[in-house]
Backbone bond lengths (Angstrom), bond angles and torsions (degrees), N, CA, C in turn:
res aa  C-N    CA-C-N  psi(-1)  N-CA   C-N-CA  omega(-1)  CA-C   N-CA-C  phi
1 X - - - 1.453 - - 1.530 110.61 -
2 X 1.321 115.75 -47.91 1.460 120.46 -179.07 1.529 111.25 -65.35
3 X 1.353 116.28 -39.68 1.455 121.05 178.89 1.533 110.33 -65.29
4 X 1.307 117.42 -43.55 1.466 122.06 179.36 1.517 110.66 -61.93
5 X 1.312 116.95 -43.37 1.460 121.18 178.16 1.529 110.77 -62.31
6 X 1.340 116.74 -40.22 1.461 120.85 178.34 1.525 111.16 -64.42
7 X 1.323 117.55 -42.43 1.459 121.80 179.84 1.528 110.15 -64.87
8 X 1.311 117.23 -43.42 1.462 121.02 178.97 1.522 110.24 -63.56
9 X 1.307 117.87 -42.67 1.458 122.17 -179.89 1.530 111.02 -64.55
10 X 1.304 117.69 -45.58 1.467 121.21 178.50 1.523 110.28 -64.28
11 X 1.325 117.72 -42.23 1.461 121.16 177.74 1.516 111.66 -61.69
12 X 1.329 117.37 -42.89 1.461 121.76 178.33 1.523 110.64 -62.89
13 X 1.332 118.03 -42.77 1.460 121.18 178.40 1.526 111.80 -64.02
14 X 1.322 117.04 -39.81 1.469 120.39 178.58 1.527 111.33 -65.01
15 X 1.304 117.38 -39.61 1.458 120.48 179.34 1.527 111.39 -67.27
16 X 1.312 117.95 -32.49 1.460 121.05 179.54 1.525 112.55 -76.81
17 X 1.314 118.03 -16.68 1.458 121.54 178.52 1.525 110.44 -81.16
18 X 1.332 117.11 -29.89 1.453 121.78 -178.83 1.526 108.80 -75.02
19 X 1.317 116.31 123.48 1.456 121.86 179.97 1.518 108.53 -121.01
20 X 1.313 116.26 131.58 1.452 121.04 178.55 1.524 107.68 -100.54
21 X 1.314 115.88 125.89 1.457 121.63 -178.88 1.518 108.74 -122.31
22 X 1.314 115.51 135.34 1.450 120.71 177.85 1.519 107.78 -122.67
23 X 1.296 117.47 124.79 1.453 120.18 -178.32 1.510 110.63 -158.65
24 X 1.298 115.09 -172.24 1.450 121.17 -179.89 1.517 107.84 -137.34
25 X 1.296 116.70 154.08 1.451 121.79 179.21 1.522 108.32 -79.58
26 X 1.308 116.45 134.58 1.457 120.83 -179.89 1.513 110.67 -151.74
27 X 1.293 115.77 -172.22 1.452 122.09 179.16 1.514 109.22 -120.71
28 X 1.300 116.90 127.98 1.462 121.38 177.22 1.521 108.85 -95.16
29 X 1.319 115.17 140.11 1.459 120.43 179.04 1.522 108.89 -134.77
30 X 1.300 115.71 156.49 1.459 121.35 176.90 1.516 108.27 -130.07
31 X 1.313 116.25 135.96 1.458 121.40 179.93 1.523 109.06 -122.55
32 X 1.296 116.43 148.94 1.464 121.53 177.61 1.533 109.41 -89.18
33 X 1.337 117.75 148.93 1.465 120.31 175.97 1.515 110.23 -61.82
34 X 1.287 120.96 156.40 1.463 126.09 0.54 1.524 110.82 -78.59
35 X 1.308 115.32 148.29 1.466 121.02 -177.80 1.524 111.58 -93.01
36 X 1.293 117.73 6.89 1.461 121.68 -178.72 1.513 109.54 -109.69
37 X 1.300 120.86 157.97 1.463 126.45 -1.57 1.527 111.23 -77.75
38 X 1.317 114.95 156.59 1.458 120.73 175.76 1.523 108.98 -115.65
39 X 1.332 116.18 165.85 1.466 120.20 179.15 1.525 111.62 -76.81
40 X 1.327 117.72 -15.89 1.470 119.23 -178.70 1.521 111.95 -84.76
41 X 1.327 117.16 -57.92 1.462 119.76 -173.41 1.517 113.13 -130.23
42 X 1.314 116.88 28.80 1.455 121.15 174.25 1.519 114.26 57.85
43 X 1.337 117.40 -122.08 1.463 122.67 -176.44 1.520 113.95 -98.04
44 X 1.302 119.40 10.29 1.460 122.77 -176.82 1.532 110.88 -69.52
45 X 1.353 118.01 117.94 1.467 119.64 -179.07 1.528 113.25 -72.72
46 X 1.334 118.52 -18.59 1.462 120.09 -178.20 1.538 113.10 -79.12
47 X 1.313 117.62 2.29 1.465 120.49 178.40 1.518 112.34 -77.94
48 X 1.332 117.34 -13.38 1.457 120.94 -178.62 1.522 109.96 -98.66
49 X 1.331 118.37 139.92 1.460 120.82 179.24 1.520 111.09 -66.52
50 X 1.343 115.60 156.14 1.462 120.67 -178.27 1.517 112.58 -60.22
51 X 1.320 117.40 -35.28 1.456 120.48 -179.21 1.521 113.16 -70.50
52 X 1.324 116.37 -12.34 1.457 121.21 177.57 1.511 114.66 78.97
53 X 1.333 117.34 8.03 1.458 119.12 -179.22 1.518 109.49 -102.72
54 X 1.314 115.83 118.83 1.449 122.16 178.18 1.513 107.60 -148.22
55 X 1.308 116.55 166.45 1.463 120.15 -175.78 1.515 111.20 -132.61
56 X 1.286 114.91 161.59 1.456 122.25 169.50 1.518 106.68 -100.14
57 X 1.315 117.34 157.57 1.456 119.72 -178.77 1.522 110.45 -123.51
58 X 1.313 114.32 159.17 1.461 120.51 178.67 1.522 109.80 -75.39
59 X 1.320 116.62 170.92 1.460 120.95 178.81 1.522 111.53 -59.23
60 X 1.325 116.68 -36.83 1.462 119.93 179.64 1.513 112.45 -64.39
61 X 1.327 117.76 -39.84 1.452 121.60 178.74 1.525 112.11 -81.88
62 X 1.318 116.79 -26.28 1.463 121.62 -178.92 1.532 110.39 -60.76
63 X 1.312 117.10 -42.81 1.462 123.54 174.57 1.527 111.91 51.38
64 X 1.333 115.79 50.24 1.467 122.66 179.08 1.521 113.94 53.70
65 X 1.332 116.47 38.05 1.461 121.12 176.32 1.511 114.80 95.62
66 X 1.324 118.41 -5.04 1.463 120.66 -179.66 1.531 111.43 -66.19
67 X 1.332 117.59 -17.96 1.456 120.98 179.91 1.528 112.76 -77.50
68 X 1.317 118.51 -12.68 1.462 121.32 -179.26 1.523 110.12 -59.77
69 X 1.323 115.83 124.05 1.452 121.18 178.48 1.503 115.27 80.69
70 X 1.319 117.97 -6.21 1.468 121.01 -179.96 1.514 108.49 -71.49
71 X 1.288 115.70 130.12 1.474 120.96 178.27 1.512 108.82 -107.46
72 X 1.314 115.55 133.02 1.462 119.94 175.78 1.508 107.78 -124.07
73 X 1.273 115.39 156.88 1.466 120.13 -177.33 1.517 109.27 -114.92
74 X 1.268 116.26 134.97 1.462 121.92 178.92 1.520 108.87 -126.35
75 X 1.292 116.54 149.21 1.466 120.12 175.10 1.504 108.83 -69.34
76 X 1.291 116.32 134.01 1.467 120.82 -178.55 1.500 111.52 -97.41
């Protein structure tokens, strides 16, 4: 009983250590303020979230401006 419990506990801990990550290779960039004008909403300061975290997108994701205002969720 004790051995079985130990094996189950060790197995559970090993499974929790394995993390599956799915992503793509890209380039990160940093820009200094002011961040305007932008291609989405020009000089409007309310286009940026309060937390100040926003991203630029590649041509593939840009989709001729369809990405403007699109919100995506990422695991933090």
